[in-house]
N, C-alpha and C positions, 0 to 999 in steps of 0.2 A: 571462683564463681560466687564468692561470698557477697558480692554486690548485687546479685539478682535477688528478687523477692523469694520468700519461702516456697510459695506455690510453684513458681517457675523452676526452682531447684529440684522439686520432686519430679518434674517432667523433663528435666534436661539430661541429655546424653552427649558424652564426648564423641566426636567423630575422629577419623584418621586424617582429616585435613588440618593444615596449619595456616595461621593468619599471615598474610603477606606483609603486614606492618610489624607484627610481633612474631617472628619466625619460630620462637620456642613455645608459642601459645596455641594449643589445639582449639579448633572451632567447636562450637556447641550447637546442637539441634534440640529444639523443644517439641516434644510430642510428635505429632505427625507433620509438622512443618517441613517443607522441602528446603528452605533456606537455612543455612547455618551462619553463626556469627561468633565473633571474638568477644569474650566477656571483658577483656581489658580495653578493647575499643569502645565498648558500651560505657564503661566507667569513665574513660577520658572524655567521651562526647557529653556525658551527663555533667561532668565537672565543668566543661567548657560552657555548656548551656547555662548552668547555674551562675558561673562567673559572668557571662554575658547579661543575664538577668539582673545580677547585683550591680554591674556596671551601669546598665540602663537606668536602674533605680537611683543610683548615686547621681548620675548626670541629670536625671529628671528633677531630683530634689535640688541639685545645684542650680539648674536653670530657673526652677520655680523660685528658689530662694532669692535670686536677683530680680527676676521679673515681678515677683509679688511685692517687692519693696514699694513699687508705685502705688498699689492698692492698699497695702497694709500700713504704710507709714506716712503717706501724703496727708496734708492738712488742707482740706478743701471746704469752702463754705457754701458751695452750690453743687449739690450732688448731680444735677442734670449735666454738668460738665463731663461726667464720665462717658456720656453718649456722644460727645463731640469727636469729630474726625475730619480729616481733609475732605472726605467724600461727602459729608453733609454740611459743609460750609457753603452756604448759598451765595452766589455772586452773579452779577450780570456781565455779559461780555463787554470788554473795553473799559471797565470801571477800575477805579483805584483798588477796590476790594479784590478783584481778579488778579491784578498785578501783585498785590501783597500776598495772596494765596500762593502764587507761583514762587515768590521769593521765600516764603516760609518753607515750602517743600524743598527748595534748593539748599537752604541753610540746614534743615534737618538732615539732609543727605551728607552735608559736611560733618555733622556731629557723629555720624557713623564711624568716622575716622578718629581714633583716640588722640591722634597727634594734632587735631584741630583744636587750638587753644584760643578761644575768643568768646566774649559775651555777645548776646543779642538783645537789643532794646526794641520792644514793640510799644509804640506810643500813639495816643489819640484819645478822643473823647470817650466817655462811657458808652457802652452798648454797641460798639462798632465791630466787636468780635475778636478783640485782642486775646482774651483768655481762651476762646475757642481755638484760635490758631496756635497758641502756646501749648495747650495740652495735646493738640493734634501732633505737633512736632515731637513732643515728649513721648507720646504713645508710639509713634513711628520708630523712634530711636530705641525705645524699650523693647520692641518686638523684633527688631532687625539687626541690632549691633552684634558683632561677632568678635571675640566671645562675649557672652552676656555681661551686662553691666547694670548697676542700680541707678534708677531714675526717681526723682521726687517732684511732686507739684505742691507748692506751699503758698497758701493765702497768707500774706503778710499780716493782715488784720487779725486773723484767727491765731496765727503763731504767737503774736505779741499778747493776745488775750490769754492764751494758755500758759505762756511763760509767767505773766503777771499773776495768774491764779496759783501757780506753783509756789509763790512766795509764802502762801499760807498752808501749803500742803507739801512738806519736804519729801514725801514719798511719791510725788507726782512723776510721771514719765517725762513731762514737758519742762524740765528744769532748763535754765539757760545753758549750762555746760553741756548737757546731753544733746540739746537741739543744735547748738553751734557745732558740736562734734559730728553729729549725723549729717547735717546739711553741708558741712565742709568736706565730707568724704565722698558723697555720691558722685557718679560719673557725670550726670547731667541734672541740673536743678532748674525749676521754674520758680521764680519769686513773683507772685501775682499781685497786682494792684499796689506796687511800691509807691510810697509817697502820698497815699490817699489821706484825705483829711481825717477820716475816722481813725487812722493809725497814729497820726502825729499831732493832733490837736490836744495839747496838754496844758495844765494849769501853771506849770513852771518850767524853767530851762533845764533843770536837773533831769526831769523825766524824759524830755526830748533828747538829751545827751545819752541817756540810758538806751533809748531805742537805737540811736546811731551806734552805740557800743556793740549791741547785739548784731546789727547788720554788718558792721565792720568785721566782727569776729567771724562771720560766715564768709563774706566775700573776700576777705584777706587770704583765705585758704583755697580759693577757687580760681579757675580759668575758663570754666565752661558753665555759664549761667544764662538762662533766658529770663529777661525782666519785662514785665508789663507795667505800664504806668499811664495815668491820665495826664501827666504833666510834661511840659517841654523842658529843654535843658536849662533855660533861664529860671523856670519855676523850681526845678530840682536844686539848682544852686542856692536858692534861698532857704531850702530846708536842710540840706546836708553840707557838712564841711568838705573841703577840697580833697582830703585823704580818702574819704568814703566815696566821693564821686569818681576819683581815679580808679578805685577798685570796681565800680560799676561799669566803667567805660573800657575795661581791659580788652584790647583787640577789636573794639567795635568799629572805629573809623578805618583802621587798616584793612579790615575784612568786609567792609560795607555791611555791617551788621545792624542797621537800623531799618525797621519796618514801620513806616509812618502813615497814619490815617489823618488826612486833612479835610477830605471832601465827603467821606462816607458818613451817612446819617445813622443815628441810634436805631438799630434794628428792632429794639424792644418797643419803640414808639409806633411801629407800623400797625399795631393792633387798633389804634384810635382813628 
């Protein structure tokens, strides 16, 4: 009875009944209570309860550790994107945007299967909702993949700016090696606005080659990446070398992984 509290011990009395689970253990009755109990059963139940609580805590932290990667480590230059979802992607019936929304949902469903190894390209003019669809796909996978897996949304412009800034700050979190390692390992990655002029307009060839080196380092480690870009394949081929392009296009054609906007107008211009 050493596992009962001191106050209960003072009120506890052994009965002549024995526990059905522990036949050599006499039951205890406390005070005027009519029901008797086995102290060994109480101890075992308490330990089980504590173990369950510990296990739940561990699993909660485990799940949160993966799911929180999206919020904690993503590099995003438009905070409003965190509010984006499939549900608030506005489309009109029968439009290209509606077709692309359905396709984005379907591809996101494929990414729930870890064996699905293919990139997705979302291409079209600025303002048609490419980033909105990409982060909606990512959030859907992040919340529903079993078991949990880490997902990241990365603005290419901001990533390169942070890596460049780390040249003068060796203690920066955003060093090239750390970023390439992190982006190369996550289960699903969005590279947003790849090939944009802000990212690749440089004064000399060497800097442009460095950008390609960083991107190649990431994509060479990956088979599951969603890429958004304002450029078509011809335009991309003028920016990147063939080896990098081949990494971008992994599994894209085989799995019909292109979401293309040709007719949709810039939604941000609708305010004028």
